[in-house]
N, C-alpha and C positions, 0 to 999 in steps of 0.2 A: 771805389774799391777795385774794380777791374783794372784801372790804369795803375794802381799801386803795384800789382803783380807784374808790371812790365818795367818797374824802376830797377836800377842797379842794386846789388846786394854786397855788403861788406861784413867780414867777420875776421877776428884776429884771435889767435891762441897765444900761448907763451912763446912759441918758437915760429909760428907761421901766420901769414896774412892771406886771406882769400878774397877775391873780388869777382862777382858774377855780373855779366852784362849781356842784355838781350839786344842783339844788333842784326838787323835783317833776318829775323826769325831764327837766328842761331844764338845759343847760349855759350858765351866765351868765358872760360875760367882763367883768371890770373892768379898766380901764386908767387909768394916771395917769402924768404926768411927775413927775420928782423934785421934792420939797418941795411938791407939791400934794395935794389931797384926792382921794379916789376919786369922781370925778364921772361918768365914762363907765360905763354899764351896758348890756350888750347880750346878748340871747339869741342864741346862735350855733348851737344844735342842740337838737332836741326829741325826745321818746320815747327818752331815753338811759337805759341801765342802768349803764354804767361807761365811763370814759375814762382815757386816759393821755396825758401831754404830755412833750415833750423839746425843749430848744433846740438849735440848731446853732451852728456857730462864728461865723456872721454875725449872731447875735442873734435869728433868726427862730424863733418858737415853733411847733412841729409838734404837732398834736393828732389823736389817734385816738379816736373815739367809737363805741360799739357800741349798737345799738338792740335791741328786744325780740326781733328775729329774728336777732341775732348779726351783722347786716350792719355793716360798718365804713364810717365816714365819715372822710375825711382833710381836715383843715383847716390852714391856714397863717395865722398871725397875726403882724403886725409893728406898727410904731408907728401906722400909719395905716389899716390895712385887715385884713379877714379874708376869705380866699378859699378855695374848695374845690378840691382837686386830686385826680387819679386816684391809686389806690393798687393795688399788685400783688396784695395779698391782699383778697379780697372779704368773707370771713366769718371770725370767730374768737370763740370762747367766752372769758369771763374765767377766769383772768387772761391778759392779753397785755401785753408790755413792748417798748419800744424805746428806743434812745439814740443820740446823735451823739457823735463824738469830735472832737478838735482837728485830726486829719488830714483831716476832711471825710467820713469814712466813717460809716455808720450800720448798725444791725442791729435787726431785729424778730423776735420769736418769740411764738407764741400756740398755740392748739390748737382743733381742731374734731373732734367725735365721738371724743374721747379719743386723737387722733393729733396729734403735734407738727408745726407748720408754722413755716418760717423764711424770711426775706427779708433781703437786704443792699442797701446803697446806696453808690454812689460818684458823685462829681461828673460823671464822664465817661459813666457808663452809667445813672444813675438807680436805681430800685428794680428788683430781680430776685429771683425766688424761688429758694431753694436746697434741694437735696435733704437730707433728714434722715439723719444717720449711722445705720448699722445698730445695732440694740440700743437706740436712744433714741426709737423711734417713738412708744411708749406713754408719753410724758412730757408734763409741762406746766411752764411757767416758774415759778420761785419767787424769782428775783432776777437782776439784770442790772446791770453796770457796764461802761463802756469807758474804757480808760486813755488817757493823752495820745498814746501811740504807735499808737492804733487797734486795740489788742488788746481782745478781747471775753471778759469774765469772766462765766460763765453758771452759774446755780444751777437745777437741774432736780429735779422730784419725779416719779419713776417711778411711774405710777399702778398698774401690774400688780404690780410687785415691792415697792411701798411703801418705796422707798429715796430717800435725798436724795443728789444727785450734783453735783459741781462739774467744769466743763470750760472750758479756755482755748482760744480760737480767734483766728486772725489772718487778717482779710480781706486784708490787705496781702500776706502770704506764702502765702495760700490753704492754711493748715495748721491742725491742731488737735491737742491732747493727748489722751492716753487718759482717759476719764472716771474721776474720783476718787470713790470711795464714801465719803461722810461719815457716813451713818447708815442703819440698817436698821430695819424694822418701825416706821416712823414712822406716826403717827396722822393723821387728817384735820385735827385741831385744831392740828397742829404749826405754829408760827409761825417764819418764816425771815426772815433779813436778810443782805445782802451789801453791802459797801462798800469803798472804796479810800481810803487816806490820801495825804498829799502826796508821800510817797516811793513811791507806787504799790504798796504792800503790800496784800494782800487780807485782809479780815476777814469772817468768816462766823460767824453765831451762829443757833441754833435752840432752841426751847423744847419740851421733852418733858412733856406734861401728866401722864402716868401716873407718871413718876419725879419730878415737881416740881423739874426742874433745867433750867438753860440751859447748852448745850454751846457751846464757843467754839474756833474754830481761826483761825490766822493764817498767811498765806503771805508770807514776806519775799522781796522782789525780789532778784535776784542769784543766782549759782550757788553750787555747793558751795565750802566747807564751811558757810558761814553762811547762805546763801539756802535757799529751799524751804519746805515745810510744817513748822510747829512742832507739838509734841505737843498733843493735844486737852485742853482744860480743862473740868471740870464745875463749874458755879456753882450751888450750891444757892440756892433762891429760896422765899420764904414768901408769895408773892402769885401770882395767875394773871394774867400779862400779856395784854393784848389787842393790844399793839403792841410790837415790839422795833425799836430803831434805834440808830445811832451818831451822836455829835456830836464835833466837832473842838475840842480845847482844847490850846493850846500845841503845835500841830503834831502832835498825837497823838489818836487816836480813842478815845472812851470809850463804853461800852455803857450804854444806859438802856431802861427798859421802862415803859409806862403800863398801869395796872389799871383797875378799875371806877371808881375815884375820879377818874381823869383826871389826877392828879398823877403825875409821873414818879418812878421808883425808879432811882437811878444806882448803877452798880456801881463800888465803890472798890477797885482792885487791891491798894493797900497794906493796906487793912483786911481785904479778903477778904469783904465783905458788901455788901448793898444798902442804900442810904440814901434814905429817902423824902423828897421835896420838901415844903415847908411854905409855902403861900401861899394864904391864905383870901380874898384880896382879888379874885382873878380867877378866872373860869371858863375854864381853859385847854382848848383844843381842838386836836386833832392836824391838822396841815397838811403836805401834801407840799411840799418845798422843792426846786425844780429848779435844777441846775447842769449845766454841760457835761460829759456823760459818764455821769451818774447822777442818781438822785432820792433824796433823804434825807427826814428827817421833823423837824418842830419843833413846837412848841406855841405857839398864839397866844391872846391874851386876847379878841380880837374878830374878827369876819369882816365885810368884808375886814380883813386883819391891819394892826395899827398898832404892836404890840410883840411881842417874841418871848421865849419862856422861855429858850432857849439862844442864846448868841452865840458868836462865834469865840474870845473872850477871857474871857467871864464866864459862870459857871454859877450859876443862881439856886436855892439850896436852903438849908435850915436856918432858924434863927430870925433870922439876919442877912440874909435875902434881901431884895433890892431889885428892884422890878419896873421893867423898861425903859419900860413905858408911862407911868410917872409923870413922865417928862421927855421931851418930843417932841424936844428938841434932841439928847439922847443917842440917840434912835431914828434920827434922821437921820444922826448920826455913825456909828452902827452900819451903816446901809444903805450910807453912803459907804465905810466900811471893807470891807464886802463887795464893793462894786464894785471897790475897789483890789485885794482879794484875787483877784477874777475876772480883772482886768486883769493881775495878776501871773502867774496861771496861764496866761493866753493867751501872755504873753511867754515863759514857760517852755516852753510847748508849741512855740512858734516856734524857740526855742533847740534844743529836743530833736529837731526835725525834721532839723536838720543832723547830729544823732547817730543817725539812723534806722538807718544800716547797722551801727553798733557795737551798737545795741540789738538788731537782727535777729540778729547774730552771737551776742550774749549769749543770746538766747532759743533760738537753734539749739543753742548749747552746753548749755543747761539741758536741752532735749529730748534731745540726745545723751547727756548724763549719766544722765538718767532711763532712756533706752533702754539705755545700757550697764549700769546697775545691774540692770535687769530681765533683760537677756540674760545678765549675769554670774551672776545667781541661777539662771536657767534652765539655763545651761551647767554650774553646779556640781551641780544636781540631776541633769542628764544625765550628767555625769562619775561621779557616785556610782552612778547605775544601771549605767553601763558597767563601773565597777570591780567591782560585784557580779556582773555578768554574766560579766566576765573571770574572776573567781574560780571561779565555777561551771563555766565552760568549761574552766579549768585542771584542776579536779578531775575533770571528765568526760574530759578528754584523758588524765589519768593512768590512770583506769580503762580507757579504750580501749587504752592502751599495754600494760597487764597482759593485757587480752583478746587484743591482737595478739600478745604473746609466747606465750600459751598456743596461739593458733591456729597460730603458726609451728612450735611443737613438734608439734602435731597434724599439721601439714603434713609435717614431716620424717618422722614415723612413717608417715604415709600414703605418702610417697615410697618409703621402704624396703619397705613392704608391696607397693606397686606394682611395685618393681624385682624383689622375690621372685616376685610373681605373673607378671611378664613372663618371668623365667627359667623358672618352672615351665610357663608357656604354651608356651615354645619347646621345652622337653623333651617336653611332651605332643604338640606338633605333629610333632616328629621321631619320637616313638614312633608317632603316628598314621600317618605316612608309611610307616614300616617295616611296620607292621600292614597297611596298604593293599597294599604290595608283596607281603607274605606272602599276603594274601587273593587278590591277583591270581594269584600262583603256584598257590595252591590251586584257584582257579577253572580255570586252564589244565590243571591235573592232573586235575581232575574231568571237564572236557570230553574230554580224552584218554581217560580210563577209560571215559566214556560211549560214545565212538566204538568203543573196543575191544569194549565189551559189545554195542553194536549189530551189530558185524561178527560177533561170536560167535553172536549170536541169528540172524543171517541165514544163516549157513553151514549148518546142518541143513536149512533150506528148500531151499537149492540142491541138496543131496544128494538130498532127496526128489524134487525135480523131475527129476533125472537118472534115477532108478529108474523114475519114472512113464513118461517117455518111452521108456525101454528096454523096459518091459513092453508099451507100445503097439506098439512095433515087433515084438515077439515075436508079439502077437496078430494083426497084419496079415499076416504072412508065410503062415500056412496059408491064408487066403482067396485068396491069389494062385495058389497051386497049383491051386486049383479052377478 
């Protein structure tokens, strides 16, 4: 992906052609009007390591260039001038990507120090930085495209988990879908590509070096049952691609890859294999081809380009290949056809602006369906867990009922024993009262007996006292006579 930001870039409008080339760390801008030669050559930035460009709906070419310190320079090029403009993001490491849509919105994503950075653009507010969604901070961009409704289709490489992720975002609705995991355990050499066709279907392909195969997935626009992501396809490959790309032929996208030789290998779905191009007359070089919403790739026989390997209607391959560069008039017709196609796309975008509410409702319905299926799956799992829990609780309740019945029987037995104990207690209390009364009677009797005993013991003493007194009287009387 880093090397792709060093490739030349081509863009054409109705009246003007633009070509950007990085040579000896200098970005050189070539401009020409239609049917003229490449006469203007201008160095617009120096000390450049990588750059990316994207046209807006007015035909202005926006350029972001990064120097050796990863500082970004924002340039705007039109038919007559090149001017520098401020940009909300000051630094970004490669790769960094941005694109404009037919609605006038734009999106930028890059990374610095292994952390994802994002910014969005609208005609009313200009560029503004956006907070990265949780879980995607340690990611870097791997592919970007914007559809005609302003939707953002983003391909991310998670640097910590080594995964490839797709996510759809809508700046208009300020919403995003849950990230979709496309591949795990990807290698640093993994090559990725993302593109849209004229029906706004999403095409994603990535190359796995260790398995020597290209994986391909397609998301058809529209809701259930026909829309959504299609099953993944594994395409065996017998060469090591340095570049993967799609080209449009008969309103359908076809996948191709370029190896060391520079010649493309085109995948033929009907045959199920890759077919190598054969053209020894030209030294084909990869060039980024800019259109509104996305950047694709093509091959050119010269720089600046005068002829293309792929066209909208013709594929050059095999022994009957004819090079477009052999006939300049055919080349002009091709460029004119591309301008007509671009004008058609702009007209279609204007038409679809009136259908924006319907599209938004369709997208909301798709998200609702995805959310419903996810919630349905979660609820099914939850209900299964609840059913298992209910069964366990029912068995536990039965065991508790048995235990409760045993406890009730034990309680009844205890009640009977308690009643018998109460009766026995009352009988013992009555017996105790009776014994207490008997004991009181015996105490009274004992006290009475003790009183009588005391009286009987005191009676001899009184008798002795009487005789003593009587004896004293008898002894006193003789002394009186004297």
